[in-house]
Each structure stands twice: as structure tokens, then as C-alpha cells.
C-alpha positions in Angstrom: -24.6 -5.0 7.2 -21.3 -4.1 5.7 -20.1 -4.3 2.1 -19.3 -7.9 1.2 -15.6 -8.3 1.3 -15.5 -10.7 -1.7 -16.7 -7.7 -4.1 -13.2 -6.9 -4.3 -11.7 -7.8 -7.8 -9.7 -11.2 -7.5 -9.1 -14.5 -9.2 -9.3 -17.9 -7.5 -7.8 -21.0 -9.1 -8.4 -24.2 -7.2 -5.7 -26.7 -6.5 -4.9 -29.9 -4.6 -1.7 -29.2 -2.8 -0.8 -27.0 0.3 -0.2 -24.3 1.3 -2.7 -22.3 -0.8 -0.8 -19.0 -2.4 -2.0 -15.7 -1.6 -0.5 -13.5 -4.5 -0.3 -9.8 -3.8 0.8 -7.6 -7.1 3.1 -4.4 -7.0 2.1 -0.9 -7.8 0.4 -0.8 -11.1 -0.6 -4.3 -11.1 -3.6 -6.3 -10.9 -5.1 -9.6 -9.9 -3.5 -11.4 -12.9 0.0 -10.0 -12.7 1.6 -12.8 -10.6 -0.5 -15.8 -11.6 2.6 -16.9 -13.7 4.3 -17.5 -10.6 2.1 -20.5 -9.7 3.5 -22.7 -12.4 7.2 -22.0 -11.3 6.4 -22.1 -7.5 3.4 -24.4 -6.6 1.7 -25.7 -9.8 -0.9 -27.8 -7.9 -1.6 -25.4 -5.2 -4.8 -23.2 -4.9 -4.4 -19.5 -5.7 -5.9 -16.4 -4.5 -5.1 -13.2 -6.3 -6.8 -10.0 -5.0 -6.4 -6.6 -6.7 -5.3 -3.6 -4.5 -8.3 -1.3 -3.7 -6.4 2.0 -3.6 -5.6 4.1 -6.9 -2.6 6.1 -7.2 -2.7 8.2 -10.3 -4.6 5.3 -12.0 -2.4 2.6 -10.5 -3.8 -0.1 -8.2 -2.1 -0.3 -4.7 -2.9 -2.1 -1.6 -2.6 1.1 0.5 -1.8 4.8 0.2 1.5 6.3 0.4 2.4 10.0 1.4 5.3 9.9 -1.3 7.7 7.2 -2.7 9.2 5.4 0.3 7.0 6.9 3.0 3.7 4.9 3.8 0.5 6.2 4.9 0.6 4.0 7.9 -3.1 4.9 9.2 -4.3 3.7 5.7 -2.0 0.8 5.7 -3.7 -0.5 9.1 -7.2 0.1 7.6 -6.3 -1.8 4.4 -4.7 -4.7 6.2 -7.7 -5.2 8.3 -9.7 -5.1 5.1 -7.5 -7.8 3.5 -7.9 -9.9 6.6 -11.5 -9.8 6.3 -11.5 -10.7 2.7 -9.3 -13.7 3.4 -11.9 -14.9 5.9 -14.7 -14.5 3.5 -12.6 -16.4 0.8 -11.9 -19.3 3.1 -15.6 -19.8 3.6 -16.5 -19.5 -0.1 -13.6 -21.6 -1.5 -13.3 -24.1 1.3 -9.7 -23.2 2.5 -8.5 -24.1 5.7 -8.4 -20.8 7.8 -5.1 -19.2 8.3 -3.4 -21.5 6.0 -2.3 -19.1 3.2 1.4 -18.5 2.1 1.6 -15.0 0.8 3.8 -14.3 -2.1 4.1 -10.5 -2.7 6.0 -8.1 -4.8 6.9 -4.5 -3.8 3.6 -3.0 -2.6 2.2 -6.4 -2.3 5.2 -7.6 -0.2 4.8 -4.7 2.2 1.2 -5.6 2.5 2.0 -9.2 3.3 4.5 -8.0 6.0 1.7 -5.7 7.5 -0.6 -8.8 7.5 1.7 -10.8 9.3 2.6 -8.2 11.9 -1.2 -7.2 12.3 -3.0 -10.2 11.7 -0.6 -13.2 12.2 -3.5 -15.8 12.2 -4.2 -15.2 8.7 -0.9 -16.7 7.2 1.4 -19.5 7.7 4.1 -17.6 6.2 5.3 -15.4 3.3 7.7 -14.8 0.4 8.6 -10.9 0.2 9.9 -10.0 -3.0 11.4 -6.6 -3.0 10.1 -5.8 0.6 10.5 -2.9 2.7 9.5 -2.1 6.4 5.7 -1.5 6.5 5.5 0.1 9.9 8.3 2.7 11.0 6.7 2.7 14.5 7.2 -0.7 15.6 4.6 -2.6 17.4 5.1 -4.2 20.9 7.2 -7.3 20.8 5.7 -10.7 21.3 6.0 -14.2 20.0 2.9 -13.9 17.7 5.0 -15.2 14.6 6.3 -18.3 16.3 6.1 -21.0 13.7 5.8 -18.7 10.7 8.3 -18.9 7.9 9.4 -15.9 6.0 11.7 -15.5 2.8 12.9 -12.2 2.1 14.0 -12.0 -1.5 15.7 -8.4 -2.1 18.1 -7.2 -4.7 21.4 -5.9 -3.3 21.2 -2.9 -5.4 17.5 -2.2 -4.9 17.1 1.7 -4.4 13.9 1.1 -2.4 14.1 -2.2 -0.5 17.7 -1.4 0.4 20.0 -3.5 2.6 19.0 -1.2 5.6 15.3 -1.8 4.8 16.0 -5.6 4.5 17.9 -5.5 7.9 15.2 -3.6 9.8 12.4 -5.8 8.3 14.2 -9.0 9.3 14.7 -7.8 12.8 11.1 -6.7 13.0 9.9 -10.1 12.0 12.5 -12.2 14.1 11.7 -10.1 17.3 8.2 -11.7 17.0 9.8 -15.1 16.8 9.3 -15.6 13.1 11.7 -17.9 11.1 13.2 -15.5 8.5 15.5 -16.6 5.8 17.2 -14.2 3.4 17.7 -14.7 -0.4 19.7 -11.9 -1.7 20.7 -11.5 -5.4 22.4 -9.1 -7.6 19.7 -6.8 -9.0 17.3 -4.0 -8.3 13.6 -3.6 -7.7 12.5 -6.7 -9.5 11.6 -10.4 -9.5 14.7 -12.3 -10.4 13.6 -15.4 -12.2 17.0 -17.1 -11.1 15.8 -17.2 -7.5 12.4 -19.1 -8.4 13.7 -22.6 -7.8 15.0 -21.5 -4.4 11.7 -20.0 -3.7 9.8 -23.1 -4.8 11.9 -25.1 -2.4 10.9 -22.9 0.4 7.4 -23.2 -0.3 7.8 -26.9 -0.8 9.3 -27.3 2.7 6.5 -25.2 4.2 3.9 -27.8 3.4 2.1 -29.3 6.3 3.3 -32.4 7.6 
């Protein structure tokens, strides 16, 4: 028997509205970092917030990188598979409909959310990607695996890491798989812009199952 995937440090907050939120923190964060977003985006939604299991000089991340801006894609695939297994276990423990999560990720967490969409599209209904980059430089085969999935990319137009080129490439990767991708650019850098939260809330509201 393998290790219990739910041993990963995480926070679960029950709620009554859909979709449930999967919060994925940035480098150096933890499972508590993005919990404040719940009150702004979906105050009645269930929330699952796991901690990244990789340590980079003492900072928690969801996967390794070779250097800033260059991902260890073999490790990313492994960690994406682990997160998908964690979600399956959490669905059973917390009585969540399988595959109903709306991921909300920042920076490293946004890149993990993108990887999860591309590698395990059955795990999510969609994603809000904050300060997001391209997860896989070597693109996967094109298909329609993301048909019906809604994705909102919220990148600053002066972000030195999640550059306009990265935004364009990520958008193209997702759209080639038939995802419904919306862009919400803002004037700023590698950060979460509070001014965009009402628009993000609207996106999540309109993603609720009918």
C-alpha cells in the first residue's frame, strides 16, 4: 500500500455553494496563504487548500525548478499526478463531487493548476490562473480534452516572469485543447491585484453548475 495522499498538509473548509475552490499558493506560501480569497470570491463555497510538497531553500513549492523561470518538467509531471491523487482522496473524505473543483492558483500554484488541467483534465471544471506561466515547454498532443472547461488568466502587463509572451503561449496551449479561455490583464507585476477580485468573483459565479 502506498502512502495516504491526504497526509499532505492542507486546510478544508466546508461550504454550501458550488463550485468548490482548490486554492494553490505561490512559492514560499502555505495552505493558509490564499484562504482570505474565499471571502472575496466565493464566501459560501467549500475550500480545499493544500501545501506544496517540494522545498526550495526552505520555501514550499508544488514542483521543482532548475532555475527561476525554468521548470523541472519531469518533477512537475510527478507532482501533478500526486496532486490528482490527493484530490481524489479528498473528494471521498469530504464528500465532494469528483472533478468539480475550480482551481485558484497564484504563481507556482497557477502553474500547477495549468499542469493539472493539461495532464488530468477530469480533475477540474476550470481554473483562475494568477501570475501564470507555461507549465510544459514541450507541448502535449492536441485534443479536445478541455472542452467545457473555463479558464481565466489574470496576469500583470509588467510581470517580469509571467510575461505577455508567456500569457499568449499559455492561452494558445489551453485553447488548442478546446478550453474556454478569458484574459483579465491589469497594470502591475507579479502579484494578485485586489482590483481584479470582483471580476474574478463574477467569473466563478458564472461557472456554477446550472
